[in-house]
N, C-alpha and C positions, 0 to 999 in steps of 0.2 A: 695472500688472500687477495691483493691488491687492492686498489681505490673503492671506494664504497661509493654507489650507484647514487647519481644526483638527481632527484625528484622535484619537479618544481609544478605545483599546483596552481592551475591561472583560475581565479574566483575563489569565493568563500561561500554563503550560504549554508544550506543542510549538506550539497554534495562535496564540496571544499572541505569541510571543518569533518566532515563525516572519514573522506579518503586520508585525509593528513592524521585524523586521530587513534584510526587502524593501520596506518603505515607505522606511524612514530611506538604505537602500541608493540607490534610483532616481531619489527623488525631490529634489531640493535644497530648502535649507532655505528658502530663500526663496516657496518655494510649498505647503511642507507642513509642521505639528508636529505630532508626533507623543509621544502619552501615552499611556502604561500604567496601568493603576490595578491591582493585583493584591493581594490579600492571606496571607500564608503561612499565617494558622492553616488557610485553607481548601486543601486537598489536593486534588490534582491526581489522575486513573487513572492516569496513568503507564505503562499496561502497556505499550502498542505496542513493540515491541523489531525489528520486519521493516520494511525498505522497501522500494519498486520503485525500477527504476532511473532512474525519473524523478528520483528524490532527490537524484543527484549532479549533474543539470543547475541544480536548485536551490543547491545548495550552491557549483557553480565560477560561477553568475549574482552570488551575493552576495560571492564572493572568499574563500571558506572554502578553508582549505590540508586538502586532504585528510587526509593525516598525522595531522596537527595533532586534527581534529577527532574522529579512532578512538582516537587517545592519551586524548583528554579524555572519551569515550563510553564507554571497553573496547571498541570496536566490533571487527567481522569482516566480511568478504567472504559475501555472496551469489550465486551462480550460479541459484537459482532455486528451487520449494517441491518436495520430495518426497509423494506423497500416497501413502499407504497403506490397505489395506483399503477404498478406496469403491466403485468400479464391483462390484467381487466380492469375496468375502470372501480374503484371500493376495494380494490385484493390489496392483501396484506401478508406479509411475510418477512423473515428474518433467517438471515445468514450468518448462520453460527460459526463461531473459534473452536469446532469440535466436534466429534461425532454424534451420529443418532443410535440410540440403544446404549445396550454396558459394554463394557471396554474388549471384551472377550467375544461379543455377540455384532459390531460395528462392519465388519465387513460384510455381511450377509444380514443384515439387520432388516435395509428397505427390500429385500426379496421377500421376507415373514411379512411385512407390513402390506405388500401387494397382494402377497397370496391371501390374506386377510381379508383384504379388500376384494377381492374378488370371491370369496365366500359371502358379502353379501353385508357383513361388520363395517363400522364405520368412525375412523378416527382421522386427526391430522396431524400428519409426520411429524410436525413442529411440536407435539405435545412429548415427543422424547429424546427431544435435544434439552439436556442441562442448560446449556446457554441460552437457548431460547429463553426456557423457562425464569431464568434468571434476567434476563434481561428484561422480559416482562414486567416481571413484578418487582422492577428497579435495584434488586441484589446482586452485591458483592463479594466474595471472600476469594483468597487464593486459592486454586485445585491440590485436591489432596495430594498427599504424594504415594498413597497406598493406590498401586493399579486396579485392585480389584475391585475399588471404590467410584460407585459412578459420582460421584463428585472430581473423580481424578478424568473425566471425558470432557473436560474443558480447556481451554488458551483463553488469553488474553491478550490486548493489542493498549495501545494508547491514544486518547485525544492529547495533544500539547501545543503550545504557539512554538509553529517552528523557526520562527526568527530567533526565538528566547532556547531553544533548542541549540540553534547554531552558538549562541554566544557559550552556552553551557559548555559546548565539546571546543570551542576555541580556549575556555583557559585552561581544560586536560591536557589539552595539544601541549599550548605555548608550554605548561609545567614541565613534556615530556621532553621538548627537544624541538619541536617546530619551530622554525622559524617565518616569522608573518612580515612581508613589507608592502607596504601601504604606498601603493599609486597606481596611475592611469600607464595602460601599458599604450606607447607611440606607435612599435613597429615589432613587426614579428621577422626575425632574421633566420634562413634558411642556408643549410648547407650547400652549395652547386650543383656541389657530386652527386650525393644521396637524395638530397632532397629534403633532407631530416628537416625540424627544428632544432638552430642552433641556440638560439636566445632571444630572448625578450627584452629588447628598450625601452624604460618607461618614458614618460614627460620630462621625470626628472633629469634624463640622461645616464643613469645607471643602465648598466648590460647587466643582464641575469640570465647564467647560459645554464644547462642541463643536459644530463643524457635521457631522461623521458622527461616528459609534460604530460597534463592529464589537465583533459580541458574541462574545466567547470564554472565556463564563462555562459551556462544556461541557455537562451536561446537565440543568444548571439554567436552561439559555437566558432570564437574566435580562431581556433585554433583546427578541429577537424573540420570546418565546412569556409569561412572565409581565408583560410591560409592553404588548408590541403585540398580545396577543394571537392570534398565526398559527397557524391549525390543523397538526398532523400528521397526517401518511397513513401508515400504518400497512401495512407488508409484509410482516407475519410469519405469511400463511398461507402466503407462496411458502419464506420464511426465518424457520422456526420457532422458530431457537434463542433464547434469552432470557437465559441465565444464561452466566459468566464466571467461573470458578476459575481464578484466577494462584497459581503458588506458584514462587520460586525452590530451585534445587537448586546442590548442587558441581558445577564444570565436569567434563563428562564429553567424550563424544567430538566432537573441534573438527570439525565438517563446516561446509563451504562453501553449504549448504542449509538452508531450513526443513521440518520437519518436520513433518504432517498424518497423525493418524491416527483412523481413522474409531473412536468408540463406538459404545456400547448407544444412547446419547443424543443422541449431535450429534460433535464430534469434539476431538483433542487435540492440541495446539502442542507443539515444541520445538525452541529457539532458544538455540545456544550464541552467549557472548561470550567474551570473554578471560577473565574473573575467577571465571564462574558459566555456567548454564545457565537458561535462562527458561521454565516448562512452564506450560502452562493446557490446562482443559477447559472449550469452550464446547458450549453442551445446552440442551436445551428441558425447563424444569421441567414441561411435559404430557407428558414421559414419563420422569424420572426426578426424585426426592425429592432436595433439596439436598446432603442429609449422604452422601445412597447420592453423588452426583458427587464431591463435594469427597474420599472416603474412597476411590474411584476412580480420581480423579487423584494421588492418595501413592503406590498399590501400582503405580502405571505408571513411577515414577518412575527411573529407571537411575542415579538416584548420588542423596547424602544431602540432604533437604532444607533450606535453612535459616532455614523459616519454617511458619508455619500458612498454608495456603490462603486469600487474598480473594475476595470476591465481589464481581460485579457484575451489578446488574440492568440491562438493555436493553431495547428491541424495536426491530426492525430497522423501517427506514420512514424519513422527511425530512418537514423541514419545506415546507407548499405552496409557498414560495417562500423565497427565502434574502434577499432584500434588500426591507424593508418601510418606507417613509418614510425617513428619515435613517439608519436600522441595517441593517448587512447582519450575519449573524452565518455564521462560519466556524470547522468542525471540528463538534462532538459537537453545539452550541448549532443547527446548519444539521442538520445528521441522523447517523445510524450506520448504518453496512453493516457485520456481524461481521468480523472482521479472517482471514477465511478467504484471502485472498489480498494481504494488507498492503497495503488500498488506506488505510486512516485517513487516515495521513500525507501520501499523495498527495492525497487530496479536501482537506485544508489546502491544499497547494501551489497546486492548478489553480485555488482559490479566487481565493487571494493573486493569482496571475499573472493571471487572469481580471480583477481589479477595479483591479487598475493604470491600463491604458489607458483605463478606464471611469471612472477619479476626477473628480467634478465640481469645475469652479471654483471654486464657493461655494456655488450653490442646483443643488439634486436634480433631474436633469432624467427625467424619467420612463423616456423611451426609453435611456435608460442605464442604469438597473434593469431595464428587462426584459427588454434584453439579457444583462448579465448573470446572471438568474434562467431565460433559456431554455437559456444553456451550461451553467449549473452544472446544471439540471435533465438538459439531456442526458444529462452527464457519470454523474449519480447511477442513471439508469434503464441506462444499458451497462453498468455495474457490477453494478447488481442482476440484468443479466441472465445476467450472466457467472460471479454468485458461484450463481445458481438452478440453473445449468450441472449444477454439482460433484453437487446433490440430485437433480435429476430426473434425469439418467442412472445409473440405479443398478440391479440385479439382485438386490440381498439380501434376503434373506427370513427374517431372523435374528433382528431385529427393528424392533417396531410404527414407527418414527421413518422407516426405510427402506422400509418397504410404504408408511406414508403418502405419502414424497417421490416416490416412483415413480411415484404414481397419479394426483397433483396437476394439475389444470391450471396451465399458465404461461401467463404475456403473451402475445399475439399474435408481438409481436417476435422472442420467443425461440423460439417452436415454428416460427416461418419459418425461422430461423439453422438450428435443427436439421434441420428436414426437407429444403433444399436440399442440405445437406451431406448428410445419409443417403441423398441421391440420386443426387448428381453431385461430391458433394468440394466444391461452391463454400463458400468462405468468405468473408464482404464484406469488404474492406475500408475503414473510415475512420478521421479526426483524431482523435486522443485514443488515451485507455489500452485495453489488450489488443489489439494487431495479429494477423494471422490466427494466425501459428505460436502465440500463448496461445491461440486457439480449437483449435486445430489437437492441441496434446497434452492437453489436454482430452477432446477428441469421441474421440480415439483411447484415451488413457488410462484414459474411463472406459466402453469398449467399443464405441465405434460406427464401425464401418470403412466407409466408403461403397460404396455399391453400384456405381457408376460413378466415371469420371473425366474431365476435359477433354479434348479429342484434341490439345488443343498437345503434351501427351504423348506423342502416337505419330509425334515427330520424327524418331525412328533407330529401326533393326532392333530387335529386343526384347531378343534376345544381345546387343550391345554395348550397351544399356541396361544390362543385369543385371550386366554386366563392369564397367560404371562404377560401379554402385553398390556392386558385391564392393569395388573400388579404394579408392573413398570411405570407407567403414566403415574397411578398412585402416590408412586414410592420417590418419582422425582419430584413430584407438585410438593410432600410432605419434605424432604429434604431441602428445596431451594428455600420455603418458609420459614426454614431454621439459619439462614444466613442473614447475618448484620445489610440493613440498605447502603446502596451505594452513598448516599450523602453521609451516612453515619461513617461507613469505610472510613471514606478519604480523609473527613476530618480527624479519627484517630490514626490515620497512618500517613499522611503528607500534608494536609492544610498548613499552611504560614503557622496556624494558631496551634497545631494538634503539638499537644505534650510531646513526642518523639521531634517535633522541627524543635523544641524547644532545648532539650539535649544535647541534641546534634549542634545547634550555635553555642550551647557552653562547652561543648569539648574543641571545638573547632579552632585552630590555633589562630 
């Protein structure tokens, strides 16, 4: 079988420890040895507190006990993202994690809804999303396993402390065989013939060699950028925000959703955890001074701040390739798209899972590298378009940033999606992040209702269809009303003082 592949991960944090845990979980030690190099002296970004439903799939795959993870990370559940003042001042909608309508009609539901609207009937499409109604009523329970039940039409994600999640994964990874080395990198040594990274020399003098290096060094991108010189593709003309101010506050309203509120020069997030609330202001330095942004964030808090705002500088974009020579960049070392739809941890996850089946035996095959780059590029571009959609579809005239975004030219790929939806409600389905219900919620939430609909919605008399819509709305409201509150569910399932937590502590060796 030959010698195992030596993989060296540079950097810890969420990216490094997600990569390490997955590699050591899915690959036998006889085929792969994993070593992670990090320094306690180098801080991590550690702001990410909101995830997408794919996070649960990742945790399940690596054998994470959900309740234990949520206790360790002070986590809560997330049913979607509420957008306030985005399309117009005073508007409010939720991008839910789930379908609109019933499981068997989700593919055509919004066409029926548009048909009903065109007849003069009025309703909010959000009333037909189980996830939206549960979020609005502050309720939570696990989705039903009965695929025919309306309670099966949603999924969920997490709010958690990303720094604590990294610590949690480190414990798992080291138990499973990952070797962690503490230290700062002094020198990166390259092979003079191939140009590959040969080894990392630490300040202690230790030299760490490897076959494949994974760059999880964050914005510094020590391997892909500083060593291999991979160029950066700037997307700030479409995503103009370049600053983020983050501040924790005392725990306020414990909502099962993230809130994103449009501001005078960007937008503000609110993410409730068990022990506190995470807050931040993502803005453009072209439209507001840094000190004014920090002050605006503090004024907006609904509870006492627990620290001073911390500022992060960034630029929206990505490396032109994520895998160059024998180095793969994951996380911020690969690219950054602002946290508007909580995609940062997802991009780590998808990079790790795309890399696993493409790992080389020992020598790097360019075909594997090219396929990885193709898949990652596709993910970045689709997410980019979805984020731009929020900015482009606005009719606000009260601040310069919103006028700029409404008037800006967008990528052809996004323009096509907007125009075909505007004409006939068509949403292209593809494998990957953000399925049609996500696009639908933002299109309609931002104020774009299709002019036409698919003739597949003409299969029943109009009166019967509208009666069915009215009955469905009532059923969703009634079913959601039977769910426990989010607060009560957390207390029973994963709060530190919960009965389940006490039992788990008793049996833990």
